[in-house]
C-alpha positions as CSV (number, residue, x, y, z in Angstrom):
1,M,72.9,30.5,84.1
2,K,71.3,33.0,81.7
3,K,68.5,33.8,84.2
4,I,71.0,34.3,87.0
5,T,73.0,36.7,84.8
6,I,69.9,38.6,84.0
7,L,68.9,38.8,87.6
8,L,72.4,40.2,88.6
9,V,72.4,42.8,85.8
10,L,68.9,44.0,86.9
11,L,70.0,44.1,90.5
12,L,73.2,46.1,89.7
13,S,71.4,48.5,87.4
14,L,68.7,49.3,90.0
15,T,70.7,49.5,93.3
16,S,70.8,53.3,93.0
17,C,67.0,53.7,92.1
18,S,65.6,53.7,95.7
19,E,66.4,52.4,99.1
20,D,62.8,51.2,99.2
21,L,63.2,49.0,96.2
22,V,62.7,45.3,97.0
23,F,63.5,42.7,94.3
24,N,60.7,40.2,94.0
25,N,60.4,37.1,91.8
26,P,58.3,37.6,89.7
27,A,58.1,41.4,89.6
28,F,56.8,44.4,87.7
29,I,58.2,47.6,89.2
30,G,58.9,51.2,88.0
31,H,59.1,54.8,89.1
32,N,56.0,56.9,88.2
33,D,57.0,60.6,88.2
34,G,59.7,59.8,90.8
35,E,57.6,57.6,93.1
36,L,58.0,53.9,93.4
37,W,55.2,52.0,91.5
38,E,54.9,48.2,92.0
39,A,52.3,46.1,90.4
40,T,50.4,43.6,92.6
41,T,49.3,41.4,89.7
42,Y,51.0,40.9,86.3
43,R,50.7,38.8,83.3
44,A,51.8,38.5,79.6
45,N,50.2,37.2,76.5
46,V,51.3,36.7,72.8
47,D,48.6,37.0,70.1
48,G,48.3,35.2,66.8
49,S,50.4,37.9,65.1
50,G,53.3,37.5,67.5
51,N,52.7,40.7,69.4
52,L,53.6,40.6,73.1
53,T,51.6,42.3,75.8
54,I,52.8,42.7,79.3
55,T,50.4,44.0,81.9
56,G,51.0,45.3,85.4
57,I,48.1,46.2,87.7
58,R,48.1,48.0,91.1
59,G,44.6,48.6,92.4
60,L,42.8,50.6,89.8
61,E,46.0,51.6,87.9
62,T,47.3,49.7,84.9
63,V,50.5,49.8,82.9
64,I,50.5,47.9,79.6
65,L,53.7,47.3,77.6
66,K,53.3,46.1,74.0
67,T,56.0,45.0,71.5
68,N,55.4,43.9,67.9
69,D,57.5,40.8,68.4
70,T,58.9,38.5,71.2
71,A,62.5,38.8,70.1
72,E,65.0,39.6,72.8
73,T,65.9,43.1,71.7
74,L,65.2,46.8,72.3
75,Y,61.9,48.3,71.1
76,Q,61.6,52.0,70.7
77,L,58.4,53.7,71.6
78,G,56.6,56.8,70.2
79,N,54.1,56.6,67.3
80,T,55.2,53.0,66.6
81,T,53.4,49.7,66.6
82,S,55.1,49.0,70.0
83,S,53.7,51.1,72.8
84,A,53.3,51.8,76.5
85,T,50.1,53.0,78.2
86,Y,49.1,54.0,81.7
87,E,45.7,54.3,83.2
88,N,45.5,55.9,86.6
89,E,42.9,55.3,89.4
90,F,40.6,58.0,88.0
91,G,40.4,56.4,84.6
92,D,42.7,58.9,82.9
93,F,44.5,57.2,80.0
94,Y,48.0,58.0,78.7
95,S,49.9,56.5,75.7
96,T,53.2,56.8,74.0
97,N,51.2,57.0,70.7
98,N,49.5,60.3,71.8
99,E,51.2,63.4,70.4
100,P,52.1,66.1,72.9
101,D,50.8,69.6,72.5
102,P,53.5,71.5,70.5
103,E,53.3,74.3,73.1
104,L,54.3,71.9,75.7
105,Q,57.1,70.2,73.9
106,I,58.2,69.7,70.3
107,Y,59.5,66.2,70.8
108,P,57.1,63.2,70.4
109,A,56.3,60.9,73.3
110,D,59.0,58.3,73.6
111,G,60.4,55.4,75.5
112,K,61.8,51.9,75.2
113,I,61.1,48.4,76.2
114,N,64.0,46.0,76.4
115,I,63.1,42.2,76.3
116,S,66.1,40.6,77.9
117,E,64.6,37.1,78.2
118,F,61.6,35.5,76.5
119,N,61.4,31.9,77.9
120,S,58.8,30.0,75.8
121,I,59.6,26.8,77.7
122,E,58.9,28.1,81.2
123,R,56.6,30.7,79.7
124,T,58.0,33.8,81.4
125,V,59.3,37.2,80.2
126,S,61.9,39.6,81.7
127,G,63.2,43.0,80.8
128,T,63.3,46.7,81.5
129,F,61.2,49.8,80.4
130,A,61.0,53.5,80.5
131,F,58.5,55.9,78.8
132,N,56.9,59.3,78.5
133,A,53.2,59.2,77.7
134,F,50.5,61.8,77.1
135,D,46.7,62.0,77.4
136,S,44.6,62.4,74.3
137,S,44.8,66.2,74.5
138,G,48.6,66.1,74.5
139,T,48.8,68.4,77.5
140,M,49.1,66.0,80.4
141,P,52.2,63.9,80.6
142,E,53.1,60.8,82.7
143,N,56.6,59.4,83.1
144,F,57.8,56.0,84.1
145,N,61.5,55.2,84.4
146,K,63.8,52.7,86.0
147,G,61.2,50.1,85.3
148,Y,61.7,46.3,85.1
149,F,59.7,43.2,84.8
150,Y,61.1,39.8,85.9
151,N,59.7,36.3,85.3
152,V,56.3,37.7,84.4
153,P,54.1,34.7,83.6
154,I,53.0,34.3,80.0
155,L,49.4,33.1,80.2
156,S,48.9,32.4,76.5
157,I,50.9,32.1,73.3
158,G,48.8,32.2,70.2
159,N,49.6,30.3,67.0
160,V,51.6,32.8,65.1
161,V,50.5,33.1,61.5
162,S,52.7,34.2,58.6
163,T,53.3,37.9,58.6
164,D,51.2,39.9,56.2
165,P,53.5,41.9,53.9
166,L,51.1,44.9,54.2
167,V,51.3,44.9,58.0
168,A,55.1,44.6,57.9
169,C,55.3,47.6,55.5
170,Q,52.9,49.6,57.8
171,N,55.0,48.8,60.8
172,A,58.2,49.8,59.0
173,T,56.6,53.1,57.9
174,A,55.6,53.9,61.5
175,V,59.1,53.5,62.7
176,V,60.4,55.8,59.9
177,V,57.9,58.5,60.9
178,T,59.2,58.4,64.5
179,T,62.9,58.2,63.7
180,K,62.6,61.0,61.2
181,T,60.9,63.3,63.7
182,N,63.8,62.7,66.1
183,Y,66.4,63.1,63.3
184,D,64.8,66.4,62.2
185,S,64.9,67.8,65.7
186,V,68.6,67.3,66.3
187,D,71.3,69.7,65.2
188,I,73.9,68.2,62.9
189,T,76.7,69.5,65.1
190,S,75.3,67.8,68.2
191,S,76.9,64.7,69.7
192,D,73.6,63.0,69.5
193,Y,73.4,63.4,65.7
194,P,75.1,60.1,64.8
195,V,72.7,58.2,67.0
196,Y,69.5,59.7,65.6
197,C,70.8,59.6,62.1
198,G,71.8,56.0,62.4
199,L,68.3,55.0,63.8
200,Y,66.6,56.9,60.9
201,K,68.9,55.3,58.3
202,T,68.3,51.8,59.7
203,A,64.5,52.5,59.7
204,L,64.7,53.5,56.0
205,E,66.6,50.4,55.1
206,V,64.0,48.2,56.8
207,K,61.2,50.1,55.1
208,L,62.9,49.6,51.8
209,Q,63.1,45.8,52.4
210,Q,59.4,45.6,53.5
211,C,57.8,48.0,51.2
212,G,60.0,48.1,48.1
213,D,61.3,51.3,46.4
214,P,59.9,51.5,42.9
215,D,61.2,55.0,42.2
216,G,64.4,54.8,44.1
217,S,63.6,57.7,46.3
218,M,64.1,55.8,49.5
219,Q,67.6,54.6,48.4
220,D,68.4,58.2,47.6
221,L,67.5,59.2,51.2
222,I,69.7,56.4,52.6
223,D,72.6,57.4,50.4
224,D,72.3,61.1,51.3
225,L,72.7,60.2,55.0
226,G,76.1,58.8,54.3
227,D,77.8,57.3,57.3
228,C,75.9,59.6,59.8
229,T,79.0,61.4,61.0
230,N,78.7,65.1,61.7
């Protein structure tokens, strides 16, 4: 029943994407700069640290989605441990962890991967994605949106070891960096302010738990944000 519900939600959310869109099972599909992009081969793997990698390949082009967990939740992209990359047929490489040229845009690369189902019994993963990525120079962007992957086979699941506290702290710090960049860029009077403020506050709270707060400075930042209303 859960899989049927996911399928219906994906179908309904994508009916307006394109008349050319055909739902396949399994599938890895998105729109690259407005053009339909459909992988001909796809796979997923989980490494020994619990990181999930989902790969879609079309000819010489490759899209790789990485999340730092297999939990069924939303993963934000942009200078974080979760990421999305795209390599085109000419070997040009784009990543959400590459910073854009400030003259091109002040906002960092961004995106999201939503894991809607991770089925460790049947070894498949389903969800949606969208992202803006840049090349190493930060001057060339690539956009993928309206993306979804459905029942992509998980070829291997590593034996997950206990999480290293240092790695957990580094991951939490990376999320704080990204959410602070977004928070600093939004005007306090904007309707988006409560959203960006809430994400930044949550990231700080997670960092406090993972890294500690010996001088209390992190708690002061959290307290100063209040309830994130403008």
